[in-house]
C-alpha positions as a Python dict, from the first residue, in 0.01 Angstrom:
ca = {
    (1, 'X'): (0, 0, 0),
    (2, 'X'): (17, 191, -326),
    (3, 'X'): (17, -40, -628),
    (4, 'X'): (255, -21, -919),
    (5, 'X'): (30, 85, -1207),
    (6, 'X'): (96, -83, -1541),
    (7, 'X'): (-85, 83, -1830),
    (8, 'X'): (-109, -92, -2168),
    (9, 'X'): (-195, 125, -2468),
    (10, 'X'): (-459, -12, -2708),
    (11, 'X'): (-540, 96, -3063),
    (12, 'X'): (-704, -48, -3373),
    (13, 'X'): (-467, -289, -3545),
    (14, 'X'): (-283, -385, -3227),
    (15, 'X'): (-117, -727, -3210),
    (16, 'X'): (-309, -913, -2939),
    (17, 'X'): (-8, -1117, -2820),
    (18, 'X'): (189, -798, -2771),
    (19, 'X'): (-81, -703, -2522),
    (20, 'X'): (-158, -1036, -2354),
    (21, 'X'): (206, -1143, -2308),
    (22, 'X'): (317, -858, -2081),
    (23, 'X'): (-28, -843, -1919),
    (24, 'X'): (-3, -1209, -1810),
    (25, 'X'): (347, -1148, -1671),
    (26, 'X'): (255, -845, -1461),
    (27, 'X'): (-81, -987, -1356),
    (28, 'X'): (84, -1315, -1257),
    (29, 'X'): (345, -1129, -1053),
    (30, 'X'): (71, -930, -878),
    (31, 'X'): (-71, -1254, -738),
    (32, 'X'): (258, -1352, -577),
    (33, 'X'): (265, -1272, -202),
    (34, 'X'): (625, -1150, -228),
    (35, 'X'): (540, -892, -492),
    (36, 'X'): (499, -583, -279),
    (37, 'X'): (372, -340, -377),
    (38, 'X'): (172, -546, -629),
    (39, 'X'): (105, -448, -990),
    (40, 'X'): (-229, -308, -1099),
    (41, 'X'): (-270, -369, -1473),
    (42, 'X'): (-502, -151, -1681),
    (43, 'X'): (-557, -98, -2051),
    (44, 'X'): (-650, 225, -2226),
    (45, 'X'): (-746, 342, -2573),
    (46, 'X'): (-774, 697, -2705),
    (47, 'X'): (-1145, 737, -2642),
    (48, 'X'): (-1198, 444, -2408),
    (49, 'X'): (-1370, 254, -2689),
    (50, 'X'): (-1308, -110, -2779),
    (51, 'X'): (-1040, -175, -3042),
    (52, 'X'): (-1001, -452, -3296),
    (53, 'X'): (-671, -641, -3304),
    (54, 'X'): (-494, -762, -3617),
    (55, 'X'): (-632, -1113, -3557),
    (56, 'X'): (-990, -987, -3528),
    (57, 'X'): (-1015, -1005, -3150),
    (58, 'X'): (-1199, -715, -2988),
    (59, 'X'): (-1026, -571, -2682),
    (60, 'X'): (-1221, -358, -2438),
    (61, 'X'): (-1008, -105, -2247),
    (62, 'X'): (-1051, -12, -1884),
    (63, 'X'): (-1026, 361, -1942),
    (64, 'X'): (-962, 636, -2193),
    (65, 'X'): (-600, 747, -2224),
    (66, 'X'): (-693, 1100, -2127),
    (67, 'X'): (-833, 979, -1796),
    (68, 'X'): (-552, 736, -1716),
    (69, 'X'): (-318, 797, -1426),
    (70, 'X'): (52, 831, -1497),
    (71, 'X'): (172, 471, -1466),
    (72, 'X'): (474, 313, -1306),
    (73, 'X'): (523, 112, -1629),
    (74, 'X'): (380, 210, -1967),
    (75, 'X'): (352, -75, -2221),
    (76, 'X'): (327, 13, -2591),
    (77, 'X'): (243, -289, -2809),
    (78, 'X'): (291, -320, -3182),
    (79, 'X'): (80, -434, -3472),
    (80, 'X'): (-40, -311, -3810),
    (81, 'X'): (-187, -4, -3642),
    (82, 'X'): (160, 138, -3591),
    (83, 'X'): (211, 189, -3965),
    (84, 'X'): (-1, 506, -3976),
    (85, 'X'): (-76, 585, -3612),
    (86, 'X'): (-341, 828, -3497),
    (87, 'X'): (-165, 1165, -3440),
    (88, 'X'): (-353, 1194, -3111),
    (89, 'X'): (-192, 876, -2984),
    (90, 'X'): (153, 996, -3081),
    (91, 'X'): (86, 1330, -2911),
    (92, 'X'): (-30, 1154, -2594),
    (93, 'X'): (285, 942, -2587),
    (94, 'X'): (507, 1242, -2645),
    (95, 'X'): (344, 1425, -2357),
    (96, 'X'): (277, 1150, -2102),
    (97, 'X'): (530, 869, -2160),
    (98, 'X'): (825, 1066, -2014),
    (99, 'X'): (632, 1095, -1687),
    (100, 'X'): (618, 716, -1642),
    (101, 'X'): (897, 558, -1442),
    (102, 'X'): (972, 338, -1740),
    (103, 'X'): (840, 252, -2083),
    (104, 'X'): (831, -86, -2257),
    (105, 'X'): (755, -127, -2627),
    (106, 'X'): (681, -464, -2784),
    (107, 'X'): (760, -545, -3145),
    (108, 'X'): (665, -255, -3375),
    (109, 'X'): (542, -56, -3077),
    (110, 'X'): (887, 97, -3114),
    (111, 'X'): (748, 285, -3415),
    (112, 'X'): (505, 470, -3186),
    (113, 'X'): (788, 564, -2951),
    (114, 'X'): (997, 669, -3250),
    (115, 'X'): (719, 892, -3385),
    (116, 'X'): (690, 1052, -3042),
    (117, 'X'): (1064, 1125, -3039),
    (118, 'X'): (1117, 908, -2733),
    (119, 'X'): (1393, 699, -2890),
    (120, 'X'): (1609, 979, -3029),
    (121, 'X'): (1968, 924, -2923),
    (122, 'X'): (1885, 585, -2774),
    (123, 'X'): (1973, 227, -2869),
    (124, 'X'): (1662, 24, -2955),
    (125, 'X'): (1533, -286, -3126),
    (126, 'X'): (1211, -409, -3284),
    (127, 'X'): (1098, -710, -3486),
    (128, 'X'): (1389, -821, -3708),
    (129, 'X'): (1180, -782, -4024),
    (130, 'X'): (1106, -418, -3942),
    (131, 'X'): (1454, -308, -3829),
    (132, 'X'): (1585, -186, -4166),
    (133, 'X'): (1275, 23, -4234),
    (134, 'X'): (1277, 147, -3877),
    (135, 'X'): (1639, 263, -3908),
    (136, 'X'): (1559, 453, -4228),
    (137, 'X'): (1254, 617, -4073),
    (138, 'X'): (1426, 713, -3748),
    (139, 'X'): (1791, 794, -3827),
    (140, 'X'): (1850, 940, -3480),
    (141, 'X'): (1793, 599, -3322),
    (142, 'X'): (2071, 341, -3291),
    (143, 'X'): (1889, 31, -3415),
    (144, 'X'): (2020, -314, -3317),
    (145, 'X'): (1834, -589, -3507),
    (146, 'X'): (1971, -885, -3307),
    (147, 'X'): (1878, -866, -2935),
    (148, 'X'): (1540, -982, -2811),
    (149, 'X'): (1520, -669, -2598),
    (150, 'X'): (1730, -359, -2532),
    (151, 'X'): (1727, -149, -2216),
    (152, 'X'): (1840, 211, -2257),
    (153, 'X'): (1774, 416, -1947),
    (154, 'X'): (1402, 421, -1867),
    (155, 'X'): (1306, 282, -2206),
    (156, 'X'): (1306, -87, -2299),
    (157, 'X'): (1231, -195, -2655),
    (158, 'X'): (1170, -560, -2743),
    (159, 'X'): (1164, -769, -3057),
    (160, 'X'): (875, -957, -3210),
    (161, 'X'): (571, -1066, -3009),
    (162, 'X'): (690, -1319, -2745),
    (163, 'X'): (1000, -1110, -2671),
    (164, 'X'): (760, -882, -2481),
    (165, 'X'): (728, -1163, -2226),
    (166, 'X'): (1108, -1180, -2184),
    (167, 'X'): (1132, -806, -2134),
    (168, 'X'): (839, -798, -1891),
    (169, 'X'): (992, -1081, -1686),
    (170, 'X'): (1318, -887, -1667),
    (171, 'X'): (1128, -586, -1530),
    (172, 'X'): (946, -802, -1277),
    (173, 'X'): (1275, -952, -1162),
    (174, 'X'): (1413, -601, -1122),
    (175, 'X'): (1112, -491, -915),
    (176, 'X'): (1023, -797, -709),
    (177, 'X'): (1320, -1031, -730),
    (178, 'X'): (1411, -1357, -893),
    (179, 'X'): (1168, -1575, -696),
    (180, 'X'): (865, -1383, -819),
    (181, 'X'): (986, -1377, -1180),
    (182, 'X'): (1072, -1747, -1159),
    (183, 'X'): (722, -1834, -1035),
    (184, 'X'): (559, -1636, -1315),
    (185, 'X'): (785, -1801, -1576),
    (186, 'X'): (700, -2141, -1428),
    (187, 'X'): (328, -2068, -1456),
    (188, 'X'): (360, -1952, -1817),
    (189, 'X'): (592, -2243, -1904),
    (190, 'X'): (859, -2015, -2043),
    (191, 'X'): (1224, -1949, -1964),
    (192, 'X'): (1282, -1734, -1655),
    (193, 'X'): (1412, -1490, -1906),
    (194, 'X'): (1637, -1516, -2202),
    (195, 'X'): (1929, -1273, -2182),
    (196, 'X'): (1844, -952, -2364),
    (197, 'X'): (2149, -998, -2587),
    (198, 'X'): (2029, -1335, -2712),
    (199, 'X'): (1967, -1315, -3085),
    (200, 'X'): (1615, -1311, -3223),
    (201, 'X'): (1660, -1630, -3421),
    (202, 'X'): (1900, -1912, -3495),
    (203, 'X'): (2201, -1907, -3726),
    (204, 'X'): (2015, -2117, -3980),
    (205, 'X'): (1702, -1900, -3973),
    (206, 'X'): (1891, -1571, -3978),
    (207, 'X'): (2091, -1670, -4285),
    (208, 'X'): (1981, -1759, -4634),
    (209, 'X'): (1989, -2111, -4773),
    (210, 'X'): (2250, -2140, -5046),
    (211, 'X'): (2120, -2201, -5396),
    (212, 'X'): (2397, -2437, -5509),
    (213, 'X'): (2388, -2791, -5376),
    (214, 'X'): (2754, -2809, -5263),
    (215, 'X'): (2710, -2497, -5050),
    (216, 'X'): (2382, -2624, -4903),
    (217, 'X'): (2561, -2946, -4812),
    (218, 'X'): (2833, -2741, -4641),
    (219, 'X'): (2570, -2555, -4439),
    (220, 'X'): (2425, -2886, -4325),
    (221, 'X'): (2772, -3020, -4241),
    (222, 'X'): (2844, -2717, -4024),
    (223, 'X'): (2519, -2764, -3832),
    (224, 'X'): (2581, -3136, -3777),
    (225, 'X'): (2956, -3115, -3700),
    (226, 'X'): (3024, -2793, -3504),
    (227, 'X'): (3332, -2947, -3339),
    (228, 'X'): (3496, -3040, -3671),
    (229, 'X'): (3758, -2841, -3861),
    (230, 'X'): (3538, -2563, -4001),
    (231, 'X'): (3812, -2346, -4143),
    (232, 'X'): (3753, -2189, -4483),
    (233, 'X'): (4012, -2425, -4629),
    (234, 'X'): (3842, -2738, -4492),
    (235, 'X'): (3494, -2622, -4596),
    (236, 'X'): (3615, -2520, -4942),
    (237, 'X'): (3755, -2871, -4987),
    (238, 'X'): (3413, -3018, -4910),
    (239, 'X'): (3255, -2789, -5168),
    (240, 'X'): (3526, -2870, -5422),
    (241, 'X'): (3615, -2504, -5457),
    (242, 'X'): (3925, -2300, -5391),
    (243, 'X'): (3919, -2117, -5055),
    (244, 'X'): (3878, -1782, -5228),
    (245, 'X'): (3597, -1907, -5455),
    (246, 'X'): (3424, -2073, -5162),
    (247, 'X'): (3440, -1770, -4931),
    (248, 'X'): (3307, -1541, -5204),
    (249, 'X'): (3029, -1779, -5311),
    (250, 'X'): (2924, -1863, -4955),
    (251, 'X'): (2897, -1496, -4853),
    (252, 'X'): (2702, -1413, -5171),
    (253, 'X'): (2449, -1696, -5134),
    (254, 'X'): (2417, -1726, -4754),
    (255, 'X'): (2443, -1358, -4675),
    (256, 'X'): (2726, -1382, -4420),
    (257, 'X'): (3094, -1486, -4449),
    (258, 'X'): (3162, -1850, -4364),
    (259, 'X'): (3356, -1761, -4047),
    (260, 'X'): (3067, -1563, -3904),
    (261, 'X'): (2823, -1840, -3994),
    (262, 'X'): (3041, -2093, -3812),
    (263, 'X'): (3063, -1862, -3508),
    (264, 'X'): (2684, -1831, -3492),
    (265, 'X'): (2634, -2204, -3532),
    (266, 'X'): (2880, -2287, -3255),
    (267, 'X'): (2720, -2032, -3023),
    (268, 'X'): (2376, -2174, -3095),
    (269, 'X'): (2501, -2529, -3034),
    (270, 'X'): (2657, -2431, -2702),
    (271, 'X'): (2339, -2254, -2592),
    (272, 'X'): (2128, -2558, -2674),
    (273, 'X'): (2362, -2794, -2490),
    (274, 'X'): (2366, -2570, -2186),
    (275, 'X'): (1987, -2557, -2190),
    (276, 'X'): (1914, -2923, -2257),
    (277, 'X'): (2201, -3123, -2105),
    (278, 'X'): (2373, -3151, -1771),
    (279, 'X'): (2718, -3183, -1929),
    (280, 'X'): (2994, -2977, -1773),
    (281, 'X'): (3113, -2656, -1933),
    (282, 'X'): (3431, -2825, -2059),
    (283, 'X'): (3231, -3095, -2235),
    (284, 'X'): (2996, -2836, -2388),
    (285, 'X'): (3291, -2627, -2507),
    (286, 'X'): (3446, -2927, -2686),
    (287, 'X'): (3116, -3049, -2833),
    (288, 'X'): (3028, -2708, -2974),
    (289, 'X'): (3369, -2652, -3130),
    (290, 'X'): (3521, -2400, -2891),
    (291, 'X'): (3775, -2646, -2755),
    (292, 'X'): (3844, -2460, -2430),
    (293, 'X'): (3593, -2317, -2178),
    (294, 'X'): (3770, -1979, -2186),
    (295, 'X'): (3714, -1950, -2560),
    (296, 'X'): (3345, -2025, -2512),
    (297, 'X'): (3324, -1778, -2223),
    (298, 'X'): (3463, -1498, -2441),
    (299, 'X'): (3217, -1581, -2719),
    (300, 'X'): (2922, -1572, -2474),
    (301, 'X'): (3038, -1248, -2316),
    (302, 'X'): (3068, -1080, -2656),
    (303, 'X'): (2741, -1208, -2806),
    (304, 'X'): (2511, -1244, -2505),
    (305, 'X'): (2667, -1037, -2231),
    (306, 'X'): (2667, -1330, -1987),
    (307, 'X'): (2897, -1620, -1903),
    (308, 'X'): (2803, -1980, -1999),
    (309, 'X'): (2746, -2056, -1630),
    (310, 'X'): (2511, -1760, -1589),
    (311, 'X'): (2331, -1853, -1913),
    (312, 'X'): (2272, -2205, -1779),
    (313, 'X'): (2155, -2069, -1443),
    (314, 'X'): (1888, -1860, -1613),
    (315, 'X'): (1765, -2162, -1806),
    (316, 'X'): (1785, -2411, -1519),
    (317, 'X'): (1411, -2400, -1460),
    (318, 'X'): (1325, -2574, -1784),
    (319, 'X'): (1604, -2832, -1774),
    (320, 'X'): (1496, -2998, -1450),
}
């Protein structure tokens, strides 16, 4: 039985977790008896020589890129080495990547795909801290800084480091089914897979912390009381400001309008409750401030592309 070849590109300055995360997923799936045909994972560098990762680890490839077979899945990791990539590597990707059935980039590996012109006209993501620079460098790419991974045709781009595991699990589930992906996730002690539309970080981490004490207290109040009245008028009263002053000051210091911050907080609260508790959807909707299940369902569909019930199903493994 012909194996599904997975080829991982190596280069000096590669992020080792960008390599090992997907490798562990595909290698773990290959050991499952239901994964047929199995995966055969190989690594390759330009000249077949060992490379040094950003953390100092030396990685020894299986083969030189020039001698590698066209893979079923090509994995392109990120790291500091993507800042000024070897032109030979970019040329190899431009020539050979389109022949692969699919391509997966991890973190700033998207830069290598961008340099090779493989993302032109596509929607893509990368590590949140690199998205703005990426968008400036590759104006023909539709950059979305929020999802943990984005699938556009045969190309999947993923966010920082561990998001490569999520994207790889999604590809395994597509190839070999949920049981295989579930077993791999179980072994790695990770979620079966987070939905690709899930944001890269929480509402609190993605926003700034307000400088003024009253606004910081309001941020804390929102986090601790998502089911309370969080209208601009109510929050402005807590900050002892007029609604107009509050909305303007909050947006200036936190980086997002108060309404959007509240929406993100409630979504995050609902996600956590669905992951960690066995409460019914109605209870979760009330506790997270949505009031009605239908309101929460619309919020999940818009932000994550899945229903609350489907979100919980995907996380059921770690809540047992």
